[in-house]
MIDOSE-1310 file (N, C-alpha, C; in nm, 2 decimals, decimal comma, always signed):
residues 234
xxxx	+0,15/+1,51/-3,91/+0,06/+1,44/-4,01/+0,13/+1,45/-4,15; +0,13/+1,34/-4,22/+0,18/+1,33/-4,35/+0,07/+1,30/-4,45; +0,06/+1,38/-4,56/-0,04/+1,35/-4,66/+0,03/+1,29/-4,78; -0,04/+1,20/-4,85/+0,01/+1,13/-4,97/-0,11/+1,12/-5,07
xxxx	-0,08/+1,11/-5,20/-0,19/+1,11/-5,30/-0,24/+0,97/-5,33; -0,19/+0,87/-5,28/-0,24/+0,73/-5,30/-0,22/+0,64/-5,18; -0,31/+0,54/-5,18/-0,30/+0,43/-5,08/-0,16/+0,36/-5,09; -0,12/+0,34/-5,22/+0,00/+0,27/-5,24/+0,12/+0,34/-5,18
xxxx	+0,12/+0,47/-5,20/+0,23/+0,55/-5,15/+0,23/+0,55/-4,99; +0,11/+0,55/-4,94/+0,09/+0,55/-4,79/+0,15/+0,42/-4,74; +0,13/+0,31/-4,80/+0,19/+0,18/-4,76/+0,34/+0,18/-4,77; +0,39/+0,24/-4,88/+0,54/+0,24/-4,90/+0,61/+0,33/-4,79
xxxx	+0,55/+0,45/-4,77/+0,61/+0,54/-4,66/+0,60/+0,47/-4,52; +0,49/+0,41/-4,50/+0,47/+0,35/-4,37/+0,58/+0,24/-4,34; +0,60/+0,16/-4,45/+0,70/+0,05/-4,43/+0,85/+0,10/-4,43; +0,88/+0,19/-4,53/+1,01/+0,23/-4,55/+1,06/+0,33/-4,45
xxxx	+0,97/+0,42/-4,40/+1,00/+0,52/-4,30/+0,96/+0,49/-4,16; +0,90/+0,37/-4,15/+0,85/+0,33/-4,02/+0,75/+0,43/-3,95; +0,66/+0,48/-4,03/+0,56/+0,57/-3,98/+0,42/+0,50/-3,97; +0,35/+0,51/-3,85/+0,23/+0,44/-3,84/+0,13/+0,48/-3,95
xxxx	+0,05/+0,39/-4,00/-0,04/+0,42/-4,11/-0,14/+0,53/-4,07; -0,18/+0,53/-3,94/-0,28/+0,63/-3,90/-0,22/+0,77/-3,89; -0,09/+0,78/-3,91/-0,03/+0,92/-3,91/-0,02/+0,97/-4,06; -0,06/+0,89/-4,15/-0,05/+0,93/-4,29/-0,19/+0,94/-4,35
xxxx	-0,23/+1,05/-4,40/-0,36/+1,08/-4,45/-0,36/+1,07/-4,60; -0,46/+1,01/-4,66/-0,48/+1,00/-4,81/-0,55/+1,12/-4,86; -0,48/+1,19/-4,96/-0,54/+1,31/-5,01/-0,50/+1,30/-5,17; -0,59/+1,24/-5,24/-0,57/+1,22/-5,38/-0,55/+1,34/-5,47
xxxx	-0,49/+1,33/-5,57/-0,48/+1,44/-5,68/-0,62/+1,46/-5,74; -0,64/+1,58/-5,80/-0,77/+1,60/-5,87/-0,75/+1,65/-6,01; -0,86/+1,63/-6,08/-0,86/+1,67/-6,22/-0,99/+1,77/-6,24; -0,97/+1,87/-6,32/-1,07/+1,97/-6,34/-1,15/+1,97/-6,46
xxxx	-1,24/+2,06/-6,47/-1,34/+2,07/-6,58/-1,28/+2,08/-6,72; -1,16/+2,13/-6,72/-1,09/+2,15/-6,86/-1,09/+2,02/-6,93; -1,06/+1,91/-6,85/-1,04/+1,78/-6,91/-1,18/+1,70/-6,92; -1,27/+1,72/-6,82/-1,40/+1,66/-6,83/-1,47/+1,72/-6,95
xxxx	-1,46/+1,85/-6,97/-1,52/+1,91/-7,09/-1,47/+1,87/-7,22; -1,34/+1,82/-7,23/-1,28/+1,77/-7,35/-1,36/+1,65/-7,41; -1,42/+1,58/-7,32/-1,51/+1,46/-7,36/-1,63/+1,51/-7,44; -1,69/+1,62/-7,40/-1,81/+1,67/-7,46/-1,77/+1,74/-7,60
xxxx	-1,64/+1,80/-7,60/-1,61/+1,88/-7,72/-1,52/+1,79/-7,81; -1,51/+1,66/-7,79/-1,42/+1,58/-7,86/-1,44/+1,59/-8,02; -1,33/+1,59/-8,09/-1,34/+1,59/-8,23/-1,32/+1,44/-8,28; -1,42/+1,38/-8,32/-1,42/+1,23/-8,36/-1,34/+1,23/-8,49
xxxx	-1,23/+1,15/-8,49/-1,15/+1,13/-8,62/-1,20/+1,01/-8,69; -1,16/+1,00/-8,82/-1,20/+0,88/-8,90/-1,13/+0,75/-8,84; -1,02/+0,77/-8,78/-0,95/+0,65/-8,73/-0,90/+0,69/-8,59; -0,89/+0,59/-8,50/-0,84/+0,62/-8,36/-0,70/+0,67/-8,36
xxxx	-0,66/+0,75/-8,27/-0,52/+0,79/-8,24/-0,48/+0,76/-8,10; -0,36/+0,74/-8,08/-0,31/+0,69/-7,95/-0,23/+0,81/-7,88; -0,26/+0,83/-7,76/-0,19/+0,94/-7,68/-0,10/+0,89/-7,56; +0,01/+0,96/-7,54/+0,08/+0,95/-7,41/+0,12/+1,09/-7,37
xxxx	+0,10/+1,12/-7,24/+0,14/+1,24/-7,18/+0,21/+1,21/-7,06; +0,34/+1,27/-7,05/+0,42/+1,25/-6,93/+0,56/+1,28/-6,95; +0,64/+1,26/-6,85/+0,78/+1,29/-6,86/+0,85/+1,18/-6,94; +0,94/+1,22/-7,03/+1,01/+1,13/-7,12/+1,13/+1,08/-7,05
xxxx	+1,11/+0,98/-6,96/+1,20/+0,93/-6,86/+1,19/+0,78/-6,87; +1,31/+0,71/-6,84/+1,31/+0,56/-6,83/+1,20/+0,51/-6,74; +1,17/+0,57/-6,63/+1,07/+0,52/-6,54/+0,93/+0,52/-6,60; +0,90/+0,61/-6,70/+0,77/+0,61/-6,76/+0,76/+0,51/-6,88
xxxx	+0,87/+0,45/-6,92/+0,86/+0,34/-7,01/+0,83/+0,38/-7,15; +0,81/+0,51/-7,18/+0,76/+0,54/-7,32/+0,86/+0,52/-7,43; +0,99/+0,53/-7,41/+1,10/+0,50/-7,51/+1,10/+0,35/-7,54; +1,09/+0,27/-7,44/+1,09/+0,12/-7,47/+0,96/+0,09/-7,55
xxxx	+0,85/+0,15/-7,51/+0,73/+0,12/-7,58/+0,74/+0,17/-7,73; +0,79/+0,29/-7,75/+0,80/+0,34/-7,88/+0,89/+0,25/-7,97; +1,00/+0,20/-7,91/+1,08/+0,11/-8,00/+1,01/-0,01/-8,04; +0,92/-0,06/-7,96/+0,84/-0,18/-7,99/+0,73/-0,13/-8,10
xxxx	+0,67/-0,02/-8,07/+0,56/+0,04/-8,16/+0,61/+0,05/-8,30; +0,73/+0,10/-8,33/+0,78/+0,11/-8,46/+0,80/-0,01/-8,54; +0,81/-0,12/-8,46/+0,82/-0,26/-8,53/+0,68/-0,32/-8,55; +0,58/-0,26/-8,50/+0,44/-0,31/-8,51/+0,38/-0,27/-8,64
xxxx	+0,26/-0,33/-8,66/+0,19/-0,29/-8,78/+0,07/-0,20/-8,75; +0,07/-0,14/-8,63/-0,03/-0,05/-8,58/-0,04/+0,07/-8,68; -0,15/+0,10/-8,73/-0,16/+0,22/-8,82/-0,19/+0,35/-8,75; -0,25/+0,34/-8,63/-0,29/+0,46/-8,56/-0,17/+0,54/-8,51
xxxx	-0,16/+0,67/-8,54/-0,05/+0,75/-8,50/-0,04/+0,76/-8,34; +0,09/+0,77/-8,30/+0,11/+0,78/-8,15/+0,15/+0,93/-8,12; +0,07/+1,00/-8,05/+0,10/+1,14/-8,02/+0,16/+1,14/-7,88; +0,28/+1,20/-7,87/+0,35/+1,20/-7,74/+0,37/+1,35/-7,69
xxxx	+0,32/+1,38/-7,57/+0,35/+1,52/-7,52/+0,43/+1,50/-7,39; +0,54/+1,58/-7,38/+0,63/+1,57/-7,27/+0,77/+1,59/-7,31; +0,86/+1,60/-7,20/+1,00/+1,62/-7,23/+1,08/+1,55/-7,12; +1,20/+1,53/-7,13/+1,29/+1,46/-7,03/+1,41/+1,40/-7,09
xxxx	+1,48/+1,32/-7,01/+1,61/+1,28/-7,05/+1,61/+1,18/-7,17; +1,50/+1,11/-7,20/+1,49/+1,02/-7,31/+1,44/+1,09/-7,44; +1,42/+1,22/-7,43/+1,36/+1,29/-7,55/+1,44/+1,28/-7,67; +1,57/+1,30/-7,67/+1,66/+1,30/-7,79/+1,65/+1,16/-7,85
xxxx	+1,65/+1,06/-7,77/+1,64/+0,92/-7,83/+1,50/+0,90/-7,89; +1,40/+0,96/-7,83/+1,26/+0,95/-7,89/+1,25/+1,03/-8,02; +1,33/+1,14/-8,03/+1,33/+1,22/-8,15/+1,39/+1,14/-8,27; +1,49/+1,06/-8,24/+1,56/+0,98/-8,34/+1,46/+0,87/-8,39
xxxx	+1,38/+0,81/-8,30/+1,28/+0,72/-8,34/+1,18/+0,79/-8,43; +1,13/+0,90/-8,39/+1,03/+0,97/-8,46/+1,08/+1,01/-8,60; +1,21/+1,04/-8,62/+1,26/+1,07/-8,75/+1,26/+0,95/-8,84; +1,25/+0,83/-8,78/+1,24/+0,71/-8,86/+1,10/+0,66/-8,89
xxxx	+1,00/+0,71/-8,83/+0,87/+0,67/-8,84/+0,77/+0,78/-8,82; +0,70/+0,82/-8,93/+0,61/+0,93/-8,93/+0,49/+0,91/-8,84; +0,46/+0,79/-8,80/+0,34/+0,76/-8,71/+0,37/+0,82/-8,57; +0,49/+0,84/-8,53/+0,52/+0,90/-8,40/+0,53/+1,05/-8,42
xxxx	+0,44/+1,12/-8,34/+0,43/+1,26/-8,35/+0,46/+1,33/-8,22; +0,57/+1,39/-8,20/+0,62/+1,45/-8,08/+0,56/+1,60/-8,06; +0,51/+1,62/-7,94/+0,45/+1,76/-7,92/+0,54/+1,84/-7,82; +0,64/+1,77/-7,76/+0,72/+1,83/-7,66/+0,64/+1,86/-7,53
xxxx	+0,70/+1,96/-7,46/+0,63/+2,00/-7,33/+0,53/+2,10/-7,36; +0,40/+2,08/-7,33/+0,30/+2,17/-7,36/+0,21/+2,20/-7,24; +0,14/+2,32/-7,23/+0,06/+2,36/-7,12/-0,07/+2,28/-7,11; -0,14/+2,29/-7,00/-0,26/+2,21/-6,98/-0,37/+2,23/-7,09
xxxx	-0,38/+2,35/-7,14/-0,48/+2,37/-7,24/-0,45/+2,30/-7,38; -0,32/+2,29/-7,40/-0,28/+2,21/-7,53/-0,28/+2,06/-7,50; -0,27/+2,02/-7,38/-0,28/+1,88/-7,34/-0,43/+1,84/-7,36; -0,52/+1,93/-7,31/-0,66/+1,90/-7,33/-0,70/+1,89/-7,47
xxxx	-0,64/+1,98/-7,56/-0,66/+1,98/-7,70/-0,62/+1,86/-7,77; -0,50/+1,81/-7,72/-0,45/+1,69/-7,78/-0,54/+1,57/-7,74; -0,59/+1,57/-7,62/-0,68/+1,46/-7,57/-0,82/+1,46/-7,64; -0,85/+1,57/-7,70/-0,97/+1,58/-7,78/-0,95/+1,50/-7,91
xxxx	-0,83/+1,49/-7,96/-0,80/+1,43/-8,09/-0,78/+1,28/-8,08; -0,76/+1,23/-7,96/-0,72/+1,09/-7,94/-0,83/+1,02/-7,87; -0,82/+0,88/-7,88/-0,93/+0,80/-7,81/-0,87/+0,69/-7,73; -0,74/+0,66/-7,75/-0,67/+0,55/-7,67/-0,55/+0,61/-7,60
xxxx	-0,53/+0,58/-7,47/-0,43/+0,63/-7,40/-0,33/+0,52/-7,35; -0,21/+0,52/-7,39/-0,12/+0,41/-7,34/-0,03/+0,46/-7,23; -0,02/+0,38/-7,13/+0,05/+0,42/-7,00/+0,15/+0,31/-6,96; +0,28/+0,32/-7,02/+0,38/+0,21/-6,99/+0,47/+0,24/-6,87
xxxx	+0,41/+0,32/-6,78/+0,49/+0,37/-6,66/+0,52/+0,25/-6,57; +0,64/+0,25/-6,51/+0,69/+0,14/-6,43/+0,68/+0,17/-6,28; +0,66/+0,30/-6,24/+0,66/+0,34/-6,10/+0,59/+0,47/-6,09; +0,49/+0,48/-6,00/+0,41/+0,61/-5,99/+0,38/+0,64/-5,85
xxxx	+0,33/+0,77/-5,83/+0,27/+0,81/-5,70/+0,12/+0,82/-5,71; +0,09/+0,92/-5,80/-0,05/+0,94/-5,84/-0,06/+1,01/-5,97; -0,06/+0,93/-6,08/-0,04/+0,99/-6,21/-0,15/+1,08/-6,26; -0,12/+1,22/-6,26/-0,21/+1,31/-6,31/-0,25/+1,29/-6,45
xxxx	-0,15/+1,25/-6,54/-0,18/+1,23/-6,68/-0,29/+1,13/-6,70; -0,29/+1,02/-6,62/-0,39/+0,92/-6,63/-0,53/+0,98/-6,59; -0,53/+1,05/-6,49/-0,66/+1,11/-6,45/-0,72/+1,21/-6,57; -0,62/+1,28/-6,63/-0,67/+1,37/-6,74/-0,72/+1,29/-6,86
xxxx	-0,65/+1,18/-6,88/-0,70/+1,09/-7,00/-0,83/+1,03/-6,96; -0,85/+0,98/-6,84/-0,98/+0,92/-6,80/-1,09/+1,02/-6,81; -1,06/+1,15/-6,76/-1,17/+1,25/-6,75/-1,21/+1,29/-6,89; -1,12/+1,29/-6,99/-1,15/+1,33/-7,12/-1,20/+1,21/-7,21
xxxx	-1,21/+1,09/-7,14/-1,28/+0,98/-7,21/-1,19/+0,90/-7,30; -1,09/+0,82/-7,25/-1,00/+0,74/-7,32/-1,01/+0,60/-7,28; -0,99/+0,51/-7,38/-0,97/+0,37/-7,35/-0,82/+0,36/-7,30; -0,80/+0,32/-7,18/-0,66/+0,32/-7,13/-0,60/+0,18/-7,13
xxxx	-0,47/+0,16/-7,17/-0,40/+0,04/-7,16/-0,27/+0,06/-7,08; -0,25/-0,02/-6,98/-0,14/+0,01/-6,89/-0,08/-0,11/-6,83; +0,04/-0,10/-6,77/+0,10/-0,21/-6,68/+0,02/-0,21/-6,55; +0,01/-0,32/-6,48/-0,06/-0,32/-6,35/+0,04/-0,27/-6,24
xxxx	+0,10/-0,15/-6,26/+0,18/-0,09/-6,16/+0,08/-0,04/-6,05; +0,12/-0,06/-5,92/+0,03/-0,04/-5,81/-0,05/+0,09/-5,81; +0,02/+0,20/-5,81/-0,04/+0,33/-5,81/-0,14/+0,36/-5,93; -0,09/+0,32/-6,04/-0,17/+0,34/-6,17/-0,29/+0,26/-6,16
xxxx	-0,28/+0,13/-6,11/-0,39/+0,04/-6,11/-0,50/+0,10/-6,00; -0,44/+0,16/-5,90/-0,53/+0,22/-5,79/-0,62/+0,33/-5,85; -0,56/+0,41/-5,94/-0,64/+0,51/-6,01/-0,73/+0,45/-6,11; -0,68/+0,37/-6,20/-0,76/+0,32/-6,31/-0,86/+0,22/-6,27
xxxx	-0,84/+0,14/-6,17/-0,93/+0,04/-6,12/-0,97/-0,06/-6,23; -1,10/-0,09/-6,25/-1,14/-0,18/-6,35/-1,17/-0,11/-6,49; -1,13/+0,02/-6,49/-1,16/+0,10/-6,62/-1,04/+0,10/-6,71; -0,97/+0,00/-6,71/-0,85/-0,01/-6,80/-0,82/-0,15/-6,85
xxxx	-0,74/-0,17/-6,95/-0,69/-0,30/-6,99/-0,54/-0,31/-6,94; -0,51/-0,41/-6,88/-0,38/-0,43/-6,83/-0,30/-0,55/-6,90; -0,17/-0,53/-6,91/-0,09/-0,63/-6,98/+0,03/-0,66/-6,89; +0,11/-0,76/-6,92/+0,22/-0,80/-6,84/+0,31/-0,69/-6,81
xxxx	+0,35/-0,67/-6,69/+0,43/-0,56/-6,64/+0,57/-0,55/-6,72; +0,60/-0,43/-6,76/+0,72/-0,41/-6,83/+0,74/-0,49/-6,95; +0,64/-0,50/-7,03/+0,65/-0,58/-7,15/+0,59/-0,50/-7,27; +0,67/-0,42/-7,33/+0,62/-0,33/-7,45/+0,55/-0,41/-7,56
xxxx	+0,60/-0,53/-7,59/+0,54/-0,61/-7,69/+0,40/-0,64/-7,66; +0,37/-0,67/-7,52/+0,23/-0,70/-7,48/+0,14/-0,57/-7,50; +0,19/-0,46/-7,47/+0,12/-0,33/-7,49/+0,08/-0,32/-7,64; +0,18/-0,34/-7,73/+0,15/-0,33/-7,88/+0,05/-0,43/-7,92
xxxx	+0,05/-0,55/-7,87/-0,04/-0,66/-7,91/-0,18/-0,62/-7,86; -0,19/-0,57/-7,74/-0,32/-0,53/-7,69/-0,38/-0,41/-7,77; -0,29/-0,32/-7,81/-0,33/-0,20/-7,89/-0,38/-0,25/-8,02; -0,31/-0,34/-8,09/-0,35/-0,39/-8,22/-0,49/-0,45/-8,21
xxxx	-0,52/-0,52/-8,11/-0,65/-0,59/-8,09/-0,76/-0,48/-8,06; -0,73/-0,39/-7,97/-0,82/-0,29/-7,93/-0,86/-0,20/-8,04; -0,76/-0,15/-8,12/-0,79/-0,05/-8,23/-0,88/-0,11/-8,34; -0,90/-0,23/-8,34/-1,00/-0,29/-8,44/-1,14/-0,30/-8,38
xxxx	-1,16/-0,26/-8,26/-1,29/-0,27/-8,20/-1,34/-0,13/-8,14; -1,40/-0,06/-8,23/-1,45/+0,08/-8,19/-1,55/+0,08/-8,07; -1,63/-0,02/-8,07/-1,73/-0,03/-7,96/-1,66/-0,05/-7,83; -1,56/-0,14/-7,82/-1,49/-0,16/-7,70/-1,42/-0,03/-7,65
xxxx	-1,36/+0,04/-7,75/-1,29/+0,17/-7,71/-1,39/+0,26/-7,65; -1,51/+0,28/-7,71/-1,61/+0,37/-7,66/-1,66/+0,32/-7,52; -1,68/+0,20/-7,50/-1,72/+0,14/-7,37/-1,61/+0,17/-7,26; -1,49/+0,15/-7,29/-1,38/+0,17/-7,20/-1,36/+0,32/-7,17
xxxx	-1,38/+0,40/-7,27/-1,37/+0,54/-7,25/-1,48/+0,60/-7,16; -1,60/+0,55/-7,17/-1,71/+0,59/-7,09/-1,68/+0,54/-6,94; -1,63/+0,42/-6,93/-1,60/+0,36/-6,80/-1,49/+0,44/-6,73; -1,39/+0,48/-6,80/-1,28/+0,56/-6,75/-1,33/+0,69/-6,70
xxxx	-1,41/+0,76/-6,78/-1,46/+0,89/-6,75/-1,55/+0,89/-6,62; -1,63/+0,79/-6,61/-1,72/+0,77/-6,50/-1,63/+0,75/-6,37; -1,53/+0,68/-6,38/-1,44/+0,66/-6,26/-1,37/+0,79/-6,23; -1,33/+0,86/-6,33/-1,26/+0,99/-6,30/-1,34/+1,09/-6,22
xxxx	-1,47/+1,08/-6,22/-1,55/+1,17/-6,14/-1,51/+1,16/-5,99; -1,47/+1,05/-5,94/-1,42/+1,03/-5,80/-1,31/+1,12/-5,77; -1,23/+1,16/-5,87/-1,12/+1,25/-5,86/-1,13/+1,39/-5,90; -1,26/+1,43/-5,92/-1,29/+1,57/-5,96/-1,23/+1,66/-5,85
xxxx	-1,18/+1,78/-5,89/-1,13/+1,87/-5,80/-1,22/+1,90/-5,68; -1,35/+1,91/-5,70/-1,45/+1,94/-5,60/-1,44/+1,84/-5,49; -1,42/+1,71/-5,52/-1,41/+1,61/-5,43/-1,28/+1,62/-5,35; -1,18/+1,65/-5,42/-1,04/+1,67/-5,35/-1,04/+1,78/-5,26
xxxx	-1,11/+1,89/-5,30/-1,12/+2,02/-5,22/-1,19/+1,98/-5,09; -1,30/+1,90/-5,10/-1,38/+1,86/-4,98/-1,29/+1,78/-4,88; -1,21/+1,69/-4,94/-1,12/+1,61/-4,86/-1,01/+1,69/-4,79; -0,96/+1,80/-4,87/-0,86/+1,89/-4,81/-0,92/+1,97/-4,70
xxxx	-1,04/+2,02/-4,72/-1,10/+2,09/-4,60/-1,12/+2,01/-4,49; -1,17/+1,89/-4,51/-1,19/+1,80/-4,39/-1,06/+1,77/-4,32; -0,95/+1,75/-4,40/-0,82/+1,73/-4,33/-0,78/+1,85/-4,24; -0,79/+1,97/-4,29/-0,75/+2,09/-4,22/-0,84/+2,11/-4,10
xxxx	-0,97/+2,08/-4,11/-1,06/+2,09/-4,00/-1,02/+1,99/-3,89; -0,98/+1,87/-3,93/-0,94/+1,77/-3,83/-0,81/+1,82/-3,76; -0,72/+1,87/-3,83/-0,60/+1,92/-3,78/-0,62/+2,04/-3,68; -0,72/+2,13/-3,72/-0,75/+2,24/-3,63/-0,82/+2,19/-3,50
xxxx	-0,91/+2,09/-3,51/-0,97/+2,04/-3,39/-0,86/+1,97/-3,30; -0,77/+1,90/-3,36/-0,67/+1,83/-3,29/-0,58/+1,93/-3,21; -0,54/+2,04/-3,28/-0,46/+2,14/-3,22/-0,54/+2,21/-3,11; -0,67/+2,24/-3,13/-0,75/+2,30/-3,03/-0,76/+2,22/-2,90
xxxx	-0,78/+2,09/-2,92/-0,80/+2,00/-2,81/-0,66/+2,00/-2,73; -0,55/+1,99/-2,80/-0,42/+1,99/-2,74/-0,40/+2,12/-2,66; -0,44/+2,23/-2,71/-0,43/+2,36/-2,64/-0,51/+2,36/-2,52; -0,63/+2,32/-2,53/-0,72/+2,31/-2,41/-0,67/+2,22/-2,30
xxxx	-0,61/+2,11/-2,35/-0,56/+2,01/-2,25/-0,44/+2,07/-2,18; -0,36/+2,15/-2,25/-0,24/+2,21/-2,19/-0,28/+2,32/-2,09; -0,39/+2,39/-2,13/-0,44/+2,50/-2,04/-0,50/+2,44/-1,92; -0,57/+2,33/-1,93/-0,63/+2,26/-1,81/-0,52/+2,21/-1,72
xxxx	-0,41/+2,16/-1,77/-0,30/+2,11/-1,69/-0,23/+2,22/-1,62; -0,22/+2,34/-1,68/-0,16/+2,45/-1,63/-0,24/+2,50/-1,51; -0,37/+2,51/-1,53/-0,45/+2,57/-1,42/-0,45/+2,47/-1,30; -0,46/+2,34/-1,34/-0,46/+2,24/-1,22/-0,33/+2,24/-1,15
xx	-0,21/+2,27/-1,22/-0,09/+2,28/-1,15/-0,08/+2,40/-1,05; -0,14/+2,51/-1,10/-0,13/+2,64/-1,01/-0,22/+2,61/-0,89
């Protein structure tokens, strides 16, 4: 039995590894109360701020987005948490534009604190499995803007604004429009948080227990069948 965190990944593995779909179980990632509570404890700022949390890697698209962002007229600061191979290049951009505020690699508690300060989450990722950062942003109540990458869209559903894939300029244009509409930000944030409850750790725990019980019953049946065959042979 193979477990995967998204239906998109299940499909990829089934095709690429030639594994029957019924041999691959879906077991989504989960998000805990640390981030759900961030919504209730949110510090509302005078002006919206934008967040990105994730690996600073070409596949996450954050460097390409930041390059477009510094050319825009967006006044909202961009808070970036994470580290990776594109971090040095991102530091150079940040040195040119004070709106970009790099936090580096930070623990979950500080991620939750950052998400209390922000209201819009930008997700320029090009390829995903099951993005935990997106779940954390949703749980803490963010208006999310993303590319329609399959796994990300599977998590976000209708609780996000999507723009043309791998087009940083489209992300910036959508942000400029959204940041002028506080009511839409709040509506999208509530929608994202409501959807995030599907991925609460308690739900994931129940699905994990169900999976192990199914495996136990399957092994038990196999053992009983083997014993029956042995007795019959004797």
